[in-house]
Biopython code that builds the backbone (N, CA, C, O; Angstrom):
import numpy as np
from Bio.PDB.StructureBuilder import StructureBuilder

atoms = [
    (1, "MET", "N", (-25.313, -4.660, 2.831)),
    (1, "MET", "CA", (-24.927, -3.943, 4.032)),
    (1, "MET", "C", (-23.928, -2.969, 3.631)),
    (1, "MET", "O", (-23.045, -3.324, 2.850)),
    (2, "GLU", "N", (-23.970, -1.665, 4.119)),
    (2, "GLU", "CA", (-23.026, -0.689, 3.887)),
    (2, "GLU", "C", (-22.220, -0.349, 5.146)),
    (2, "GLU", "O", (-22.760, -0.051, 6.211)),
    (3, "ILE", "N", (-20.985, -0.405, 4.972)),
    (3, "ILE", "CA", (-20.114, -0.069, 6.137)),
    (3, "ILE", "C", (-19.193, 1.179, 5.652)),
    (3, "ILE", "O", (-18.573, 1.195, 4.589)),
    (4, "LYS", "N", (-19.209, 2.174, 6.572)),
    (4, "LYS", "CA", (-18.385, 3.294, 6.266)),
    (4, "LYS", "C", (-17.419, 3.543, 7.401)),
    (4, "LYS", "O", (-17.724, 3.351, 8.578)),
    (5, "SER", "N", (-16.213, 3.989, 6.987)),
    (5, "SER", "CA", (-15.273, 4.272, 8.061)),
    (5, "SER", "C", (-14.305, 5.351, 7.510)),
    (5, "SER", "O", (-14.060, 5.446, 6.308)),
    (6, "THR", "N", (-13.779, 6.144, 8.439)),
    (6, "THR", "CA", (-12.723, 7.117, 8.078)),
    (6, "THR", "C", (-11.413, 6.460, 8.234)),
    (6, "THR", "O", (-11.091, 5.899, 9.282)),
    (7, "VAL", "N", (-10.608, 6.531, 7.129)),
    (7, "VAL", "CA", (-9.255, 5.872, 7.242)),
    (7, "VAL", "C", (-8.245, 7.007, 6.945)),
    (7, "VAL", "O", (-8.418, 7.841, 6.056)),
    (8, "SER", "N", (-7.194, 6.962, 7.755)),
    (8, "SER", "CA", (-6.098, 8.008, 7.644)),
    (8, "SER", "C", (-5.044, 7.445, 6.811)),
    (8, "SER", "O", (-5.024, 6.244, 6.541)),
    (9, "ALA", "N", (-4.119, 8.314, 6.373)),
    (9, "ALA", "CA", (-2.987, 7.877, 5.623)),
    (9, "ALA", "C", (-2.105, 6.958, 6.538)),
    (9, "ALA", "O", (-1.532, 5.951, 6.123)),
    (10, "GLU", "N", (-2.062, 7.391, 7.758)),
    (10, "GLU", "CA", (-1.217, 6.578, 8.745)),
    (10, "GLU", "C", (-1.692, 5.161, 8.750)),
    (10, "GLU", "O", (-0.897, 4.224, 8.687)),
    (11, "GLN", "N", (-3.061, 4.994, 8.828)),
    (11, "GLN", "CA", (-3.585, 3.621, 8.921)),
    (11, "GLN", "C", (-3.330, 2.867, 7.587)),
    (11, "GLN", "O", (-2.988, 1.685, 7.622)),
    (12, "LEU", "N", (-3.488, 3.520, 6.425)),
    (12, "LEU", "CA", (-3.163, 2.877, 5.123)),
    (12, "LEU", "C", (-1.765, 2.482, 5.006)),
    (12, "LEU", "O", (-1.454, 1.491, 4.344)),
    (13, "LEU", "N", (-0.835, 3.261, 5.662)),
    (13, "LEU", "CA", (0.647, 2.941, 5.553)),
    (13, "LEU", "C", (1.203, 2.165, 6.646)),
    (13, "LEU", "O", (2.409, 1.942, 6.759)),
    (14, "GLU", "N", (0.248, 1.728, 7.503)),
    (14, "GLU", "CA", (0.750, 0.940, 8.702)),
    (14, "GLU", "C", (1.480, -0.278, 8.231)),
    (14, "GLU", "O", (0.994, -0.988, 7.350)),
    (15, "GLY", "N", (2.682, -0.553, 8.814)),
    (15, "GLY", "CA", (3.517, -1.725, 8.536)),
    (15, "GLY", "C", (4.275, -1.597, 7.323)),
    (15, "GLY", "O", (4.944, -2.561, 6.952)),
    (16, "ILE", "N", (4.259, -0.502, 6.638)),
    (16, "ILE", "CA", (5.020, -0.327, 5.441)),
    (16, "ILE", "C", (6.294, 0.396, 5.711)),
    (16, "ILE", "O", (6.338, 1.621, 5.832)),
    (17, "TRP", "N", (7.343, -0.396, 5.804)),
    (17, "TRP", "CA", (8.783, 0.086, 5.924)),
    (17, "TRP", "C", (9.711, -1.050, 5.600)),
    (17, "TRP", "O", (9.385, -2.234, 5.691)),
    (18, "PHE", "N", (10.895, -0.612, 5.214)),
    (18, "PHE", "CA", (11.967, -1.678, 4.856)),
    (18, "PHE", "C", (12.381, -2.399, 6.096)),
    (18, "PHE", "O", (12.823, -1.768, 7.056)),
    (19, "ARG", "N", (12.247, -3.785, 6.113)),
    (19, "ARG", "CA", (12.534, -4.520, 7.292)),
    (19, "ARG", "C", (13.963, -5.189, 7.100)),
    (19, "ARG", "O", (14.648, -5.477, 8.082)),
    (20, "GLY", "N", (14.349, -5.403, 5.913)),
    (20, "GLY", "CA", (15.657, -6.068, 5.702)),
    (20, "GLY", "C", (15.684, -7.526, 5.793)),
    (20, "GLY", "O", (16.744, -8.148, 5.860)),
    (21, "GLU", "N", (14.457, -8.116, 5.796)),
    (21, "GLU", "CA", (14.343, -9.613, 5.799)),
    (21, "GLU", "C", (13.320, -10.038, 4.804)),
    (21, "GLU", "O", (12.308, -9.360, 4.625)),
    (22, "THR", "N", (13.546, -11.113, 4.168)),
    (22, "THR", "CA", (12.698, -11.470, 2.999)),
    (22, "THR", "C", (11.233, -11.605, 3.247)),
    (22, "THR", "O", (10.459, -11.040, 2.475)),
    (23, "ASN", "N", (10.790, -12.287, 4.231)),
    (23, "ASN", "CA", (9.389, -12.501, 4.538)),
    (23, "ASN", "C", (8.684, -11.132, 4.910)),
    (23, "ASN", "O", (7.595, -10.851, 4.409)),
    (24, "GLY", "N", (9.266, -10.366, 5.714)),
    (24, "GLY", "CA", (8.716, -9.042, 6.248)),
    (24, "GLY", "C", (8.587, -8.104, 5.034)),
    (24, "GLY", "O", (7.586, -7.412, 4.851)),
    (25, "ASP", "N", (9.707, -8.119, 4.174)),
    (25, "ASP", "CA", (9.627, -7.206, 3.063)),
    (25, "ASP", "C", (8.661, -7.640, 1.975)),
    (25, "ASP", "O", (8.172, -6.803, 1.216)),
    (26, "ALA", "N", (8.367, -8.977, 1.882)),
    (26, "ALA", "CA", (7.421, -9.478, 0.942)),
    (26, "ALA", "C", (6.054, -9.041, 1.368)),
    (26, "ALA", "O", (5.237, -8.749, 0.495)),
    (27, "LYS", "N", (5.724, -8.968, 2.678)),
    (27, "LYS", "CA", (4.489, -8.468, 3.092)),
    (27, "LYS", "C", (4.324, -6.969, 2.839)),
    (27, "LYS", "O", (3.222, -6.473, 2.604)),
    (28, "VAL", "N", (5.484, -6.251, 2.898)),
    (28, "VAL", "CA", (5.421, -4.774, 2.567)),
    (28, "VAL", "C", (5.071, -4.636, 1.130)),
    (28, "VAL", "O", (4.255, -3.794, 0.758)),
    (29, "VAL", "N", (5.709, -5.497, 0.268)),
    (29, "VAL", "CA", (5.363, -5.466, -1.213)),
    (29, "VAL", "C", (3.950, -5.670, -1.363)),
    (29, "VAL", "O", (3.301, -4.910, -2.082)),
    (30, "GLU", "N", (3.380, -6.683, -0.714)),
    (30, "GLU", "CA", (1.922, -7.052, -0.889)),
    (30, "GLU", "C", (1.108, -5.847, -0.474)),
    (30, "GLU", "O", (0.157, -5.516, -1.183)),
    (31, "ARG", "N", (1.396, -5.190, 0.581)),
    (31, "ARG", "CA", (0.622, -4.039, 1.067)),
    (31, "ARG", "C", (0.656, -2.941, 0.122)),
    (31, "ARG", "O", (-0.377, -2.337, -0.166)),
    (32, "ILE", "N", (1.863, -2.624, -0.415)),
    (32, "ILE", "CA", (1.970, -1.599, -1.476)),
    (32, "ILE", "C", (1.220, -1.918, -2.705)),
    (32, "ILE", "O", (0.667, -1.016, -3.333)),
    (33, "SER", "N", (1.168, -3.199, -3.099)),
    (33, "SER", "CA", (0.339, -3.608, -4.240)),
    (33, "SER", "C", (-1.111, -3.393, -3.941)),
    (33, "SER", "O", (-1.836, -2.941, -4.828)),
    (34, "GLU", "N", (-1.597, -3.688, -2.735)),
    (34, "GLU", "CA", (-3.000, -3.468, -2.357)),
    (34, "GLU", "C", (-3.276, -1.965, -2.416)),
    (34, "GLU", "O", (-4.302, -1.556, -2.960)),
    (35, "LEU", "N", (-2.414, -1.160, -1.887)),
    (35, "LEU", "CA", (-2.589, 0.383, -1.960)),
    (35, "LEU", "C", (-2.664, 0.861, -3.381)),
    (35, "LEU", "O", (-3.462, 1.740, -3.705)),
    (36, "SER", "N", (-1.800, 0.264, -4.278)),
    (36, "SER", "CA", (-1.860, 0.604, -5.655)),
    (36, "SER", "C", (-3.223, 0.290, -6.279)),
    (36, "SER", "O", (-3.749, 1.116, -7.023)),
    (37, "ASP", "N", (-3.797, -0.854, -6.004)),
    (37, "ASP", "CA", (-5.108, -1.211, -6.396)),
    (37, "ASP", "C", (-6.174, -0.175, -5.980)),
    (37, "ASP", "O", (-7.030, 0.228, -6.767)),
    (38, "ILE", "N", (-6.079, 0.214, -4.757)),
    (38, "ILE", "CA", (-7.016, 1.100, -4.179)),
    (38, "ILE", "C", (-6.898, 2.450, -4.836)),
    (38, "ILE", "O", (-7.917, 3.002, -5.251)),
    (39, "VAL", "N", (-5.774, 2.988, -4.949)),
    (39, "VAL", "CA", (-5.418, 4.347, -5.581)),
    (39, "VAL", "C", (-5.902, 4.273, -7.032)),
    (39, "VAL", "O", (-6.518, 5.229, -7.504)),
    (40, "PHE", "N", (-5.651, 3.185, -7.754)),
    (40, "PHE", "CA", (-6.083, 3.057, -9.149)),
    (40, "PHE", "C", (-7.605, 3.086, -9.243)),
    (40, "PHE", "O", (-8.159, 3.760, -10.113)),
    (41, "GLU", "N", (-8.257, 2.391, -8.391)),
    (41, "GLU", "CA", (-9.754, 2.275, -8.472)),
    (41, "GLU", "C", (-10.390, 3.695, -8.139)),
    (41, "GLU", "O", (-11.339, 4.140, -8.784)),
    (42, "VAL", "N", (-9.785, 4.379, -7.069)),
    (42, "VAL", "CA", (-10.252, 5.734, -6.755)),
    (42, "VAL", "C", (-10.132, 6.765, -7.884)),
    (42, "VAL", "O", (-11.055, 7.505, -8.226)),
    (43, "VAL", "N", (-8.857, 6.744, -8.456)),
    (43, "VAL", "CA", (-8.650, 7.625, -9.563)),
    (43, "VAL", "C", (-9.553, 7.299, -10.834)),
    (43, "VAL", "O", (-10.009, 8.181, -11.561)),
    (44, "THR", "N", (-9.748, 6.027, -11.009)),
    (44, "THR", "CA", (-10.523, 5.602, -12.150)),
    (44, "THR", "C", (-12.050, 6.028, -11.979)),
    (44, "THR", "O", (-12.698, 6.430, -12.945)),
    (45, "GLN", "N", (-12.582, 5.920, -10.719)),
    (45, "GLN", "CA", (-13.990, 6.297, -10.487)),
    (45, "GLN", "C", (-14.057, 7.733, -10.541)),
    (45, "GLN", "O", (-15.028, 8.232, -11.109)),
    (46, "LEU", "N", (-13.116, 8.525, -10.005)),
    (46, "LEU", "CA", (-13.231, 9.957, -10.159)),
    (46, "LEU", "C", (-13.112, 10.511, -11.565)),
    (46, "LEU", "O", (-13.675, 11.555, -11.894)),
    (47, "SER", "N", (-12.336, 9.759, -12.420)),
    (47, "SER", "CA", (-12.162, 10.111, -13.786)),
    (47, "SER", "C", (-13.472, 10.007, -14.492)),
    (47, "SER", "O", (-13.847, 10.862, -15.295)),
    (48, "LEU", "N", (-14.219, 8.857, -14.154)),
    (48, "LEU", "CA", (-15.490, 8.573, -14.726)),
    (48, "LEU", "C", (-16.546, 9.655, -14.343)),
    (48, "LEU", "O", (-17.355, 10.092, -15.160)),
    (49, "LEU", "N", (-16.478, 10.071, -12.991)),
    (49, "LEU", "CA", (-17.345, 11.123, -12.516)),
    (49, "LEU", "C", (-17.078, 12.407, -13.241)),
    (49, "LEU", "O", (-18.031, 13.093, -13.612)),
    (50, "LYS", "N", (-15.833, 12.779, -13.467)),
    (50, "LYS", "CA", (-15.442, 14.036, -14.163)),
    (50, "LYS", "C", (-15.946, 13.977, -15.580)),
    (50, "LYS", "O", (-16.516, 14.957, -16.062)),
    (51, "ASP", "N", (-15.756, 12.827, -16.297)),
    (51, "ASP", "CA", (-16.226, 12.695, -17.615)),
    (51, "ASP", "C", (-17.761, 12.829, -17.670)),
    (51, "ASP", "O", (-18.268, 13.458, -18.599)),
    (52, "GLY", "N", (-18.471, 12.300, -16.776)),
    (52, "GLY", "CA", (-19.932, 12.411, -16.754)),
    (52, "GLY", "C", (-20.427, 13.829, -16.478)),
    (52, "GLY", "O", (-21.592, 14.123, -16.745)),
    (53, "LEU", "N", (-19.562, 14.737, -15.942)),
    (53, "LEU", "CA", (-19.904, 16.110, -15.637)),
    (53, "LEU", "C", (-19.665, 17.092, -16.745)),
    (53, "LEU", "O", (-20.113, 18.237, -16.699)),
    (54, "GLU", "N", (-18.939, 16.617, -17.760)),
    (54, "GLU", "CA", (-18.440, 17.533, -18.804)),
    (54, "GLU", "C", (-19.591, 18.385, -19.470)),
    (54, "GLU", "O", (-19.378, 19.537, -19.846)),
    (55, "SER", "N", (-20.744, 17.810, -19.593)),
    (55, "SER", "CA", (-21.837, 18.519, -20.304)),
    (55, "SER", "C", (-22.670, 19.296, -19.218)),
    (55, "SER", "O", (-23.615, 19.993, -19.588)),
    (56, "ARG", "N", (-22.374, 19.204, -18.018)),
    (56, "ARG", "CA", (-23.192, 19.836, -16.952)),
    (56, "ARG", "C", (-22.743, 21.350, -16.818)),
    (56, "ARG", "O", (-21.590, 21.723, -17.033)),
    (57, "HIS", "N", (-23.747, 22.150, -16.451)),
    (57, "HIS", "CA", (-23.385, 23.596, -16.287)),
    (57, "HIS", "C", (-23.593, 24.182, -14.897)),
    (57, "HIS", "O", (-23.339, 25.359, -14.643)),
    (58, "GLU", "N", (-24.083, 23.280, -13.976)),
    (58, "GLU", "CA", (-24.374, 23.694, -12.627)),
    (58, "GLU", "C", (-22.973, 24.002, -11.904)),
    (58, "GLU", "O", (-21.955, 23.345, -12.116)),
    (59, "ALA", "N", (-23.053, 25.020, -11.078)),
    (59, "ALA", "CA", (-21.857, 25.457, -10.341)),
    (59, "ALA", "C", (-21.259, 24.302, -9.534)),
    (59, "ALA", "O", (-20.043, 24.136, -9.441)),
    (60, "SER", "N", (-22.175, 23.508, -8.951)),
    (60, "SER", "CA", (-21.580, 22.354, -8.140)),
    (60, "SER", "C", (-20.833, 21.363, -8.977)),
    (60, "SER", "O", (-19.838, 20.793, -8.529)),
    (61, "ALA", "N", (-21.297, 21.143, -10.202)),
    (61, "ALA", "CA", (-20.640, 20.188, -11.123)),
    (61, "ALA", "C", (-19.315, 20.714, -11.508)),
    (61, "ALA", "O", (-18.371, 19.936, -11.648)),
    (62, "LYS", "N", (-19.179, 22.050, -11.695)),
    (62, "LYS", "CA", (-17.954, 22.713, -11.960)),
    (62, "LYS", "C", (-16.987, 22.582, -10.867)),
    (62, "LYS", "O", (-15.794, 22.348, -11.063)),
    (63, "ASP", "N", (-17.556, 22.746, -9.634)),
    (63, "ASP", "CA", (-16.706, 22.580, -8.365)),
    (63, "ASP", "C", (-16.146, 21.240, -8.297)),
    (63, "ASP", "O", (-14.976, 21.037, -7.974)),
    (64, "ILE", "N", (-17.023, 20.269, -8.619)),
    (64, "ILE", "CA", (-16.545, 18.880, -8.468)),
    (64, "ILE", "C", (-15.353, 18.619, -9.493)),
    (64, "ILE", "O", (-14.319, 18.047, -9.150)),
    (65, "GLN", "N", (-15.592, 19.090, -10.783)),
    (65, "GLN", "CA", (-14.639, 18.966, -11.760)),
    (65, "GLN", "C", (-13.238, 19.590, -11.391)),
    (65, "GLN", "O", (-12.182, 18.996, -11.610)),
    (66, "LYS", "N", (-13.315, 20.802, -10.828)),
    (66, "LYS", "CA", (-12.132, 21.495, -10.393)),
    (66, "LYS", "C", (-11.394, 20.755, -9.323)),
    (66, "LYS", "O", (-10.163, 20.740, -9.319)),
    (67, "GLU", "N", (-12.113, 20.137, -8.407)),
    (67, "GLU", "CA", (-11.394, 19.377, -7.363)),
    (67, "GLU", "C", (-10.716, 18.044, -7.861)),
    (67, "GLU", "O", (-9.651, 17.634, -7.399)),
    (68, "ILE", "N", (-11.404, 17.436, -8.802)),
    (68, "ILE", "CA", (-10.843, 16.281, -9.454)),
    (68, "ILE", "C", (-9.556, 16.676, -10.261)),
    (68, "ILE", "O", (-8.536, 15.987, -10.265)),
    (69, "GLU", "N", (-9.709, 17.847, -10.938)),
    (69, "GLU", "CA", (-8.514, 18.274, -11.733)),
    (69, "GLU", "C", (-7.375, 18.651, -10.781)),
    (69, "GLU", "O", (-6.221, 18.363, -11.100)),
    (70, "LYS", "N", (-7.630, 19.260, -9.666)),
    (70, "LYS", "CA", (-6.641, 19.536, -8.670)),
    (70, "LYS", "C", (-5.913, 18.251, -8.218)),
    (70, "LYS", "O", (-4.687, 18.203, -8.122)),
    (71, "LEU", "N", (-6.723, 17.222, -7.947)),
    (71, "LEU", "CA", (-6.150, 15.949, -7.561)),
    (71, "LEU", "C", (-5.238, 15.359, -8.567)),
    (71, "LEU", "O", (-4.149, 14.876, -8.256)),
    (72, "GLU", "N", (-5.715, 15.405, -9.828)),
    (72, "GLU", "CA", (-5.025, 14.888, -10.981)),
    (72, "GLU", "C", (-3.631, 15.643, -11.099)),
    (72, "GLU", "O", (-2.573, 15.041, -11.279)),
    (73, "LYS", "N", (-3.733, 16.954, -10.986)),
    (73, "LYS", "CA", (-2.534, 17.783, -11.069)),
    (73, "LYS", "C", (-1.583, 17.363, -9.960)),
    (73, "LYS", "O", (-0.423, 17.113, -10.290)),
    (74, "ASN", "N", (-1.921, 17.259, -8.734)),
    (74, "ASN", "CA", (-1.142, 16.913, -7.557)),
    (74, "ASN", "C", (-0.530, 15.469, -7.782)),
    (74, "ASN", "O", (0.613, 15.233, -7.392)),
    (75, "LEU", "N", (-1.228, 14.591, -8.358)),
    (75, "LEU", "CA", (-0.754, 13.250, -8.608)),
    (75, "LEU", "C", (0.356, 13.339, -9.706)),
    (75, "LEU", "O", (1.426, 12.740, -9.600)),
    (76, "LYS", "N", (0.053, 14.058, -10.668)),
    (76, "LYS", "CA", (1.168, 14.168, -11.797)),
    (76, "LYS", "C", (2.387, 14.829, -11.218)),
    (76, "LYS", "O", (3.498, 14.422, -11.559)),
    (77, "GLU", "N", (2.254, 15.849, -10.339)),
    (77, "GLU", "CA", (3.433, 16.493, -9.826)),
    (77, "GLU", "C", (4.192, 15.501, -8.885)),
    (77, "GLU", "O", (5.422, 15.458, -8.886)),
    (78, "ILE", "N", (3.477, 14.759, -8.136)),
    (78, "ILE", "CA", (4.103, 13.847, -7.178)),
    (78, "ILE", "C", (4.860, 12.698, -7.976)),
    (78, "ILE", "O", (6.014, 12.382, -7.687)),
    (79, "LEU", "N", (4.155, 12.107, -8.975)),
    (79, "LEU", "CA", (4.669, 11.118, -9.833)),
    (79, "LEU", "C", (5.888, 11.626, -10.640)),
    (79, "LEU", "O", (6.848, 10.892, -10.871)),
    (80, "GLY", "N", (5.816, 12.859, -11.044)),
    (80, "GLY", "CA", (6.884, 13.449, -11.862)),
    (80, "GLY", "C", (8.192, 13.546, -10.986)),
    (80, "GLY", "O", (9.307, 13.381, -11.481)),
    (81, "ASN", "N", (7.986, 13.822, -9.667)),
    (81, "ASN", "CA", (9.125, 13.942, -8.843)),
    (81, "ASN", "C", (9.726, 12.545, -8.433)),
    (81, "ASN", "O", (10.890, 12.466, -8.040)),
    (82, "VAL", "N", (8.977, 11.543, -8.525)),
    (82, "VAL", "CA", (9.344, 10.155, -8.195)),
    (82, "VAL", "C", (10.353, 9.640, -9.316)),
    (82, "VAL", "O", (11.383, 9.036, -9.019)),
    (83, "GLU", "N", (10.012, 9.898, -10.511)),
    (83, "GLU", "CA", (10.780, 9.294, -11.570)),
    (83, "GLU", "C", (12.096, 9.840, -11.572)),
    (83, "GLU", "O", (12.920, 9.458, -12.403)),
]
sb = StructureBuilder()
sb.init_structure("model")
sb.init_model(0)
sb.init_chain("A")
sb.init_seg("    ")
for serial, (resi, resn, name, xyz) in enumerate(atoms, 1):
    if name == "N":
        sb.init_residue(resn, " ", resi, " ")
    sb.init_atom(name, np.array(xyz, "f"), 0.0, 1.0, " ", f" {name:<3s}", serial, name[0])
structure = sb.get_structure()
């Protein structure tokens, strides 16, 4: 069975804020860990797709590669600002 849904950043981040109490903040840590897993999986799959397109010459393959590279650049910039 295949289930598809559109998910917004707001929905993904729902409930993630500092609460100042141990149990509530532990749930926030758990949610952030889940998001980390999702982001890791997405980036990994896109990287594999990009690698698979390296020998392709079609314009659409090049477009896909460019978009993945833009995403990688944006992630590097964001993570560079966090450190």
